[in-house]
Each structure stands twice: as C-alpha cells, then as structure tokens.
N, CA and C atoms as a LAMMPS dump frame, in Angstrom:
ITEM: TIMESTEP
0
ITEM: NUMBER OF ATOMS
270
ITEM: BOX BOUNDS ff ff ff
-5.0000000000000000e+02 5.0000000000000000e+02
-5.0000000000000000e+02 5.0000000000000000e+02
-5.0000000000000000e+02 5.0000000000000000e+02
ITEM: ATOMS id mol type element x y z
1 1 1 N 0.841 -1.16 0
2 1 2 C 0 0 0
3 1 3 C 0.898 1.239 0
4 2 1 N 0.568 2.17 -0.817
5 2 2 C 1.283 3.439 -0.916
6 2 3 C 0.685 4.419 0.088
7 3 1 N 1.541 4.937 0.962
8 3 2 C 1.052 5.909 1.937
9 3 3 C 0.908 7.277 1.28
10 4 1 N 0.169 8.138 1.937
11 4 2 C 0.004 9.503 1.425
12 4 3 C 1.362 10.19 1.333
13 5 1 N 2.205 10.007 2.343
14 5 2 C 3.537 10.611 2.325
15 5 3 C 4.373 10.136 1.151
16 6 1 N 4.313 8.823 0.88
17 6 2 C 5.06 8.281 -0.257
18 6 3 C 4.52 8.807 -1.584
19 7 1 N 3.211 8.943 -1.68
20 7 2 C 2.609 9.497 -2.893
21 7 3 C 3.072 10.931 -3.118
22 8 1 N 3.09 11.719 -2.061
23 8 2 C 3.527 13.124 -2.183
24 8 3 C 4.994 13.187 -2.602
25 9 1 N 5.832 12.341 -1.995
26 9 2 C 7.25 12.309 -2.381
27 9 3 C 7.404 11.908 -3.849
28 10 1 N 6.652 10.907 -4.275
29 10 2 C 6.716 10.451 -5.664
30 10 3 C 6.345 11.571 -6.627
31 11 1 N 5.26 12.255 -6.338
32 11 2 C 4.829 13.361 -7.197
33 11 3 C 5.835 14.506 -7.181
34 12 1 N 6.423 14.772 -6.019
35 12 2 C 7.434 15.83 -5.907
36 12 3 C 8.647 15.498 -6.76
37 13 1 N 9.13 14.263 -6.659
38 13 2 C 10.299 13.852 -7.443
39 13 3 C 9.997 13.954 -8.934
40 14 1 N 8.867 13.442 -9.343
41 14 2 C 8.504 13.499 -10.763
42 14 3 C 8.406 14.94 -11.254
43 15 1 N 7.767 15.788 -10.482
44 15 2 C 7.603 17.191 -10.891
45 15 3 C 8.943 17.91 -10.964
46 16 1 N 9.822 17.687 -10.002
47 16 2 C 11.114 18.382 -10.01
48 16 3 C 11.979 17.914 -11.172
49 17 1 N 11.947 16.621 -11.485
50 17 2 C 12.715 16.127 -12.632
51 17 3 C 12.197 16.771 -13.917
52 18 1 N 10.893 16.848 -14.058
53 18 2 C 10.328 17.48 -15.26
54 18 3 C 10.61 18.981 -15.281
55 19 1 N 10.656 19.619 -14.12
56 19 2 C 11.066 21.03 -14.064
57 19 3 C 12.466 21.192 -14.645
58 20 1 N 13.376 20.309 -14.249
59 20 2 C 14.743 20.379 -14.775
60 20 3 C 14.753 20.2 -16.292
61 21 1 N 13.909 19.302 -16.795
62 21 2 C 13.817 19.108 -18.25
63 21 3 C 13.363 20.384 -18.95
64 22 1 N 12.392 21.054 -18.369
65 22 2 C 11.806 22.224 -19.028
66 22 3 C 12.728 23.437 -19.023
67 23 1 N 13.595 23.563 -18.02
68 23 2 C 14.417 24.776 -17.929
69 23 3 C 15.8 24.622 -18.54
70 24 1 N 16.136 23.423 -18.997
71 24 2 C 17.499 23.168 -19.453
72 24 3 C 17.942 24.115 -20.569
73 25 1 N 17.045 24.533 -21.427
74 25 2 C 17.417 25.409 -22.545
75 25 3 C 16.9 26.838 -22.371
76 26 1 N 16.504 27.183 -21.17
77 26 2 C 16.006 28.534 -20.907
78 26 3 C 17.06 29.315 -20.135
79 27 1 N 17.774 30.207 -20.805
80 27 2 C 18.819 30.959 -20.119
81 27 3 C 18.239 31.839 -19.019
82 28 1 N 18.992 31.935 -17.945
83 28 2 C 18.605 32.823 -16.854
84 28 3 C 17.586 32.252 -15.893
85 29 1 N 17.19 30.995 -16.083
86 29 2 C 16.238 30.402 -15.149
87 29 3 C 16.989 29.738 -14.007
88 30 1 N 16.343 29.663 -12.882
89 30 2 C 16.971 29.011 -11.734
90 30 3 C 16.439 27.59 -11.61
91 31 1 N 17.163 26.779 -10.859
92 31 2 C 16.736 25.409 -10.615
93 31 3 C 15.447 25.406 -9.797
94 32 1 N 14.727 24.286 -9.811
95 32 2 C 13.53 24.178 -8.975
96 32 3 C 13.876 24.386 -7.499
97 33 1 N 12.87 24.464 -6.669
98 33 2 C 13.065 24.757 -5.245
99 33 3 C 14.046 23.789 -4.593
100 34 1 N 14.799 24.312 -3.64
101 34 2 C 15.773 23.477 -2.939
102 34 3 C 15.082 22.368 -2.153
103 35 1 N 13.894 22.645 -1.641
104 35 2 C 13.163 21.622 -0.89
105 35 3 C 12.768 20.46 -1.807
106 36 1 N 12.28 20.79 -2.987
107 36 2 C 11.904 19.747 -3.938
108 36 3 C 13.099 18.943 -4.407
109 37 1 N 14.199 19.63 -4.687
110 37 2 C 15.4 18.93 -5.136
111 37 3 C 16.001 18.081 -4.023
112 38 1 N 15.827 18.492 -2.773
113 38 2 C 16.293 17.673 -1.65
114 38 3 C 15.532 16.348 -1.614
115 39 1 N 14.242 16.381 -1.938
116 39 2 C 13.456 15.145 -2.009
117 39 3 C 13.949 14.263 -3.16
118 40 1 N 14.321 14.886 -4.272
119 40 2 C 14.865 14.129 -5.406
120 40 3 C 16.16 13.448 -4.984
121 41 1 N 17.053 14.189 -4.323
122 41 2 C 18.324 13.61 -3.868
123 41 3 C 18.069 12.45 -2.921
124 42 1 N 17.145 12.635 -1.985
125 42 2 C 16.824 11.586 -1.019
126 42 3 C 16.389 10.312 -1.75
127 43 1 N 15.537 10.461 -2.742
128 43 2 C 15.05 9.322 -3.523
129 43 3 C 16.188 8.664 -4.299
130 44 1 N 16.981 9.465 -4.99
131 44 2 C 18.064 8.923 -5.808
132 44 3 C 19.137 8.266 -4.952
133 45 1 N 19.468 8.877 -3.821
134 45 2 C 20.437 8.264 -2.909
135 45 3 C 19.914 6.92 -2.408
136 46 1 N 18.611 6.858 -2.145
137 46 2 C 18.011 5.598 -1.721
138 46 3 C 18.101 4.53 -2.797
139 47 1 N 17.851 4.908 -4.038
140 47 2 C 17.963 3.961 -5.145
141 47 3 C 19.404 3.505 -5.344
142 48 1 N 20.343 4.426 -5.154
143 48 2 C 21.757 4.085 -5.301
144 48 3 C 22.235 3.224 -4.135
145 49 1 N 21.622 3.418 -2.967
146 49 2 C 22.026 2.667 -1.783
147 49 3 C 23.057 3.377 -0.941
148 50 1 N 23.362 4.585 -1.314
149 50 2 C 24.313 5.418 -0.56
150 50 3 C 24.212 6.837 -1.086
151 51 1 N 24.706 7.799 -0.315
152 51 2 C 24.649 9.182 -0.8
153 51 3 C 25.596 9.413 -1.979
154 52 1 N 25.151 10.222 -2.904
155 52 2 C 26.037 10.697 -3.97
156 52 3 C 27.024 11.678 -3.34
157 53 1 N 28.107 11.983 -4.021
158 53 2 C 29.071 12.928 -3.455
159 53 3 C 28.406 14.243 -3.032
160 54 1 N 28.723 14.684 -1.842
161 54 2 C 28.129 15.911 -1.293
162 54 3 C 28.511 17.14 -2.111
163 55 1 N 29.605 17.057 -2.848
164 55 2 C 30.04 18.202 -3.657
165 55 3 C 29.148 18.41 -4.884
166 56 1 N 28.332 17.438 -5.233
167 56 2 C 27.416 17.563 -6.363
168 56 3 C 26.146 18.248 -5.894
169 57 1 N 25.701 19.242 -6.613
170 57 2 C 24.434 19.884 -6.255
171 57 3 C 23.293 18.886 -6.463
172 58 1 N 22.189 19.142 -5.795
173 58 2 C 21.02 18.275 -5.959
174 58 3 C 20.584 18.221 -7.422
175 59 1 N 20.592 19.368 -8.095
176 59 2 C 20.167 19.419 -9.495
177 59 3 C 21.134 18.633 -10.383
178 60 1 N 22.435 18.77 -10.134
179 60 2 C 23.423 18.049 -10.941
180 60 3 C 23.272 16.541 -10.747
181 61 1 N 23.116 16.111 -9.515
182 61 2 C 22.927 14.696 -9.229
183 61 3 C 21.647 14.184 -9.892
184 62 1 N 20.589 14.968 -9.848
185 62 2 C 19.332 14.566 -10.487
186 62 3 C 19.528 14.376 -11.987
187 63 1 N 20.259 15.281 -12.605
188 63 2 C 20.486 15.172 -14.055
189 63 3 C 21.344 13.955 -14.397
190 64 1 N 22.36 13.702 -13.581
191 64 2 C 23.217 12.534 -13.809
192 64 3 C 22.44 11.246 -13.568
193 65 1 N 21.769 11.162 -12.432
194 65 2 C 21.117 9.917 -12.017
195 65 3 C 19.966 9.517 -12.926
196 66 1 N 19.424 10.473 -13.664
197 66 2 C 18.324 10.163 -14.578
198 66 3 C 18.777 10.134 -16.037
199 67 1 N 20.084 10.215 -16.261
200 67 2 C 20.621 10.099 -17.609
201 67 3 C 20.491 11.342 -18.458
202 68 1 N 20.174 12.462 -17.838
203 68 2 C 20.01 13.698 -18.602
204 68 3 C 21.339 14.408 -18.838
205 69 1 N 22.324 14.116 -18.013
206 69 2 C 23.668 14.666 -18.158
207 69 3 C 24.65 13.508 -18.07
208 70 1 N 25.536 13.357 -19.045
209 70 2 C 26.52 12.277 -18.953
210 70 3 C 27.536 12.564 -17.849
211 71 1 N 28.022 11.508 -17.24
212 71 2 C 29.036 11.655 -16.193
213 71 3 C 30.41 11.855 -16.814
214 72 1 N 31.183 12.71 -16.18
215 72 2 C 32.578 12.872 -16.576
216 72 3 C 33.375 11.685 -16.023
217 73 1 N 34.61 11.574 -16.475
218 73 2 C 35.491 10.518 -15.977
219 73 3 C 35.654 10.643 -14.463
220 74 1 N 35.861 11.869 -13.976
221 74 2 C 36.027 12.088 -12.535
222 74 3 C 34.772 11.712 -11.759
223 75 1 N 33.612 12.044 -12.31
224 75 2 C 32.355 11.702 -11.632
225 75 3 C 32.161 10.19 -11.582
226 76 1 N 32.526 9.509 -12.663
227 76 2 C 32.443 8.044 -12.657
228 76 3 C 33.361 7.469 -11.582
229 77 1 N 34.546 8.044 -11.463
230 77 2 C 35.486 7.573 -10.45
231 77 3 C 34.928 7.79 -9.044
232 78 1 N 34.245 8.912 -8.84
233 78 2 C 33.672 9.187 -7.522
234 78 3 C 32.575 8.186 -7.158
235 79 1 N 31.832 7.714 -8.139
236 79 2 C 30.782 6.723 -7.868
237 79 3 C 31.32 5.297 -7.843
238 80 1 N 32.512 5.108 -8.398
239 80 2 C 33.101 3.774 -8.386
240 80 3 C 32.248 2.778 -9.154
241 81 1 N 32.108 1.576 -8.595
242 81 2 C 31.338 0.524 -9.263
243 81 3 C 29.876 0.909 -9.466
244 82 1 N 29.364 1.788 -8.607
245 82 2 C 27.965 2.209 -8.733
246 82 3 C 27.705 3.013 -10.006
247 83 1 N 28.749 3.53 -10.637
248 83 2 C 28.568 4.312 -11.867
249 83 3 C 27.897 3.483 -12.956
250 84 1 N 28.129 2.187 -12.949
251 84 2 C 27.532 1.312 -13.962
252 84 3 C 26.013 1.198 -13.796
253 85 1 N 25.497 1.582 -12.635
254 85 2 C 24.055 1.486 -12.371
255 85 3 C 23.293 2.73 -12.812
256 86 1 N 24.02 3.743 -13.225
257 86 2 C 23.403 5.013 -13.617
258 86 3 C 23.145 4.981 -15.119
259 87 1 N 21.991 5.385 -15.603
260 87 2 C 20.939 6.088 -14.878
261 87 3 C 20.113 5.147 -13.995
262 88 1 N 19.702 5.694 -12.857
263 88 2 C 18.9 4.931 -11.902
264 88 3 C 17.466 4.786 -12.381
265 89 1 N 16.976 5.799 -13.041
266 89 2 C 15.702 5.752 -13.761
267 89 3 C 15.692 6.892 -14.746
268 90 1 N 14.836 6.847 -15.727
269 90 2 C 14.824 7.868 -16.766
270 90 3 C 13.524 8.478 -16.892
C-alpha cells in the first residue's frame, strides 16, 4: 500500500525532474526549489544505496542519475562501481 507521504514524495520527485527538463534550454532560469530537489536527492540516494558525493548539487545529481547529463570521468570515479548502475531511472 502506498502511503500519502510516499505518494507526495513520488509526485514531488517526478515534478522536479520534469522542471529540470523544461528549464534546461532557458537561459537565466533558476533550478527548482531546494526543498523539492532535496526530495529528489533523497530518492536517488536511496535507489543508489548510498549518498552521492556531497560536492554535487542536488540538481546536478538529479540530471546525472536520470541520464540527462553524462558523467565525466572524474564523476564516474567518484561513484566507483555504482557508476555502472546510472541512470537509476529515466
């Protein structure tokens, strides 16, 4: 059974990911709310089984983890073996 809290988190994650899709080519726009992106990070870290590097912004991690931004060699090294599991979902 899906709880109300889980449903809200699911909708938040989906909406924030789509927000990132919509603003990618719009110069001068800011990332979605930090609260929403924090929920995205929480979800993605859970899917990965550990936190992504803290030096990565929530928006950057969201783009990498969903396959919207390719990982650099250094980023792959930071994720180690887990890099092969990315994208976590698309």
